[in-house]
C-alpha positions in Angstrom: 117.6 -127.7 15.1 120.1 -129.5 17.3 119.3 -130.1 20.9 121.2 -131.4 23.9 119.0 -134.5 23.7 120.2 -135.3 20.2 123.9 -134.3 20.8 125.1 -134.5 24.5 128.4 -132.9 23.5 126.5 -129.7 22.7 126.3 -128.8 26.4 123.5 -126.9 28.1 124.8 -123.4 27.6 125.4 -123.9 23.9 122.0 -125.6 23.5 120.4 -122.6 25.1 122.1 -120.2 22.7 121.1 -122.4 19.8 117.5 -122.4 21.0 117.5 -118.6 21.4 118.9 -118.2 17.9 116.0 -120.2 16.6 113.4 -118.2 18.6 114.3 -114.5 18.2 110.7 -113.5 19.2 111.6 -114.6 22.7 114.7 -112.5 23.3 113.2 -109.6 21.3 110.4 -109.4 23.9 112.8 -109.7 26.8 115.0 -107.0 25.4 112.3 -104.5 24.4 113.4 -101.1 25.7 116.9 -102.4 26.7 119.9 -100.5 25.3 123.6 -101.1 25.1 126.0 -99.0 27.1 126.3 -96.7 24.2 122.5 -96.2 23.9 121.8 -98.5 20.9 119.0 -101.1 20.9 119.9 -104.2 22.8 118.2 -106.8 20.6 120.5 -106.4 17.6 123.6 -106.5 19.9 122.3 -109.7 21.4 121.6 -111.2 17.9 125.2 -110.4 16.9 126.4 -112.2 20.1 124.2 -115.2 19.2 125.5 -115.2 15.7 129.1 -115.3 16.9 128.5 -118.1 19.5 125.7 -120.3 18.3 
């Protein structure tokens, strides 16, 4: 996994997204019970966002 320490051009925001992508257990806990505006589970929506950005 790439980190901002290994690649300074990565930037902090991108490094955070990369880290989250590699640790889904973290955001799955954070998003437990959270839904999207259309009532769907939030974790899959966030994973789709991570896949598009990280």
